[in-house]
N, C-alpha and C positions, 0 to 999 in steps of 0.2 A: 580857156576851163578852170575851171575852182577845180580845187584838190578838197575833197572828199576827208574829216579830220579821220586819222586810225584811231583803234580801241585806244593805244598808247596818249596820246591827246585826249581822247575823251574822259579815258580817266584820271589824268593828272587835270583838265580844268574841274573832276567831278570834285579832288581831294580840296582843289584852291576854292571852292565855294564854302567847303566847313571849316576854313579857318576862320572865315569873320563875314561879320553882317548876320542878314536871316534871306533867305528862297522860300521858294516856292514849287514844289516837286508835284508836279496834279499826276493821276494812274490813269492811263488810257488802258484801253483794255484789246486795240486792235487795231490792225496799220490806221486804217483811216484815221480812229482818233489820236492817236501818236502823234501822226505828221499835221493833222490841222493844229494840236497844240502846241507841235514846234511852232507852227505859223506865227503865234502870238507871243512869241519871243520869251517864251518860259525856259531856263534855263539846264535844266534837266527836266529829267520822267522818271517815275516809276510804275513799275507793274502791283496791278490788281489781282487778287488768287480768284477775290471775289466776284470781279466784273468779269477774269476772263471766261472762272467758272459759268456764270449767268449764260453768257450768250453761247456756250458748247452745252446749255440744258441740263448743268450738273449745279447740284449744290455747291460752295463756297471750299473746298477742301477734298472733295472727289476725284482732281482731274491725276492720271498719275504724274510719275517724276518725268518720263522722257516726254509726256505733251506738255508738260509746263516748259522745259528745255527749250525744245524747241520755239514756244509761242516769244521766247527770250531771246532768239536768237532772230528770230522773223522782226521781231520792233526794234533789236540793235541796225542789226541793216536795216532797216525803213528808217533811219534815222540819224542824225548828224549832233544830238546833243546827246550828252551822259545817262546812260539809262540805271537805275537801281531795279533788284528782282528782290520781288516780295517771297523770299523762299521760302517759306511755312513753318516749317520745324525741321526744316532741312529732308527731310522724305527719310528719315531712319530715328531711332531712337539713340545707339548708341555713337560714343563719340564719335569712334573706326569710320562708322557708316554716313554720319556727318560730314565727317573730313574728305572720304571718296565724292559724298556729293559735290561738295561745295566746289573739287576741286572739277568737274562734269560743269558744273555751272556758272565759274569762272569761263572756261574753254567756249559760252558762247558768244561773248565778247564784252558781255558786263560791265559795267565799272562798278559798279558796289551788290551789297544783297543784304538779306535781315535773316538773321534767324530766331525761331520762336522759342519759350520755353513752355513750352505750351507742346504736350502726344497727341496726337488723332484718337482722343480717346475723352468720352463724354465720360467717363466715372473718374480720371484722373486731371484736373483740373490745370497743373504744373508739373511738370520736372520735378523732385526731390532737389533741394538746393545745392548738395553738390553735384549731382548731376549735369546740375545746366550750367552750373559753371565750368565742368570737365568737357560738356558739348562747345562751349563757348572759344575754349583751349583749344580743342580739334579745328573747328573751323578757321580761329586765331594761324595756327598753323600753319594750314592746307595751303592758306591765301599766303601767307609768305615766303611756303616753296614753291608758288607760281611769283615771285617774283614782289610780292607784298603794296603793291598798287592799288588792287580792289580797295574801295572805302568798305568795312566794313562794320552793320548796324548789329546790334544784339537789343532783342525787346525785352519786354519781361509784360505778360502779359495779362495779367492779375483784375485789372479792369476788366476784362475783357471774358472772363472766363468767371466770374460773379468771386473774386475773392481781392475786396476791396478795401485790401490793409495796404496804407501808404508809406508803412514803414518796411513791410517785406517787401513793397520794390521800390525804396530806397537798397535796402539789404543788398537788394541782386542786382540791380544797374552799378553799386559799385562794387561789386566783387566781379561783373563782366568788362566792368571798367579796366579794370585792375589784370584782367584776364586777356585783357590786349584790344578792346569793345577800340572803334573809332569813334562810334554815334552812339547813341542809346535812344532810345526809346521805348516809353511807357502809354500803348493806344488808350484809351478811356479817362486820361483825365480830361478836366472840365472846368477847372477855377484858378483863379489865379494864384493863388495860393500854394495849388498841389504843383503847378507846374514851375514856379520859381523856386518849391523847394526841391525840386526835382530836376532842376539848373545849377544850383546853386552842389546838388552834391556831387554830383560829377565833376564839375566845372576842374580846369578849362574843355573838356568834352563836346561835343556838338551834341544838341537834343532834339531831336525830331518831334514835331505835335504833331499829333492826328485833329486836325481842324473839322469841327462843323456847325450848327447854328446854337454858337453859346455868347453871341453879342463883340466876339473879340474881331478885329480886322487885322488885315496882317502887320501894320503900324503896333498895335499893338501887343502882339505876338512876339514882334521881336523885340520891343519894349521889357519884354520879360527873360529876353536873355535866350531864346529860341531859337537856335541857329538853320534850320528845315523842317517846312511847313508840309506836311503833304496832306490828301484827302481820301485814299482808302477805295473804296470803291463806291461813293458815294454822286461820279458823276457817271460811273455806270448806271445807278440806281435811279438818276436824273431821266434818265434815258430810256430807263424800265417803266419808271412810273408815268412818263408820256405817253408811253405806249399801251402799258395798260387802263389809263384811263380812259384812250380815246376808243382803245378796238371795243373794250367793256360798254362805251357809249355808241357805237354801230350796235352791239349784237342786242345790249337791252333795251336801247331807245328809239334803235334805228336813226339817228343824227349822225354825223358829219361832223363836227361845228367843233371839234379835236383838229380838222384839218385847219385851221385859222391863223395867217398869219407866218405860214412854214418856209423856211427855207427854199427856194425853187431849183429845181435841177439843176433848170441855165448855171446857176450860183454856184452849185456843188461842181456842176461841170467843167467851170472855169476853174477852181478851184484849183480840183485836182488835177488837172490836163498843166494848169501853170506849174504842181509841184510837181509833178512828175518829170517835164522840163527842165527843173530846177536841178533837182537828183541826180540826173541824166549828163545835167552839163561837167 
């Protein structure tokens, strides 16, 4: 009988992944997609706030803290690889609230978590610099109180929030590094020059890159010095896009052409049956 890795095992493995090389950490949005991604050999997984929200019929960021925490625990318990939590803005504005919620997040068994520097407020794209740094320090302190083994990623949300100022991104990421972040992340970078500038600015800390249709392969991104590549909600949108396109074709044209070439029920039944047997062995 195989022994499933413990939470401590997964956290140790996740930290080691950030020490050298480059790995892809795809983003499932439910247990089925998490288990399938694990079967493909990915060494770690990350949640996606948008993918999970859309699957529940919410816009991104509209789920409650407790719903999100329950989702993390479900994914962690269903998989044998480390899971990183997309913990949005920590579900609090003030540092003390961030610390309390980070402690709750750690209790779900995640191997890592990320905190954004943007409030859930369309009128305020980013927390002011001092507040943002204080929030990172508070998250770091909470992780240290819990044992310090959870990998902490601090995010600069500039490019996603309409503040496309690379100098400010660098200023923030360097401060987050100094405040104790293990990994730095600026979603929205698109060019080789931007990526390499960020990697150099926060070296030797790990950098996460949000991949997209920018013409880069995994090898290209690794050559720029990136340690971790995530895809955010893109896989979930791939699935949603196929659903929307095919359902619209049925509704508007009365055609079922979108069903051509689908994976069969038998194939999925076999995969999930075999997968559950492995999980219980």
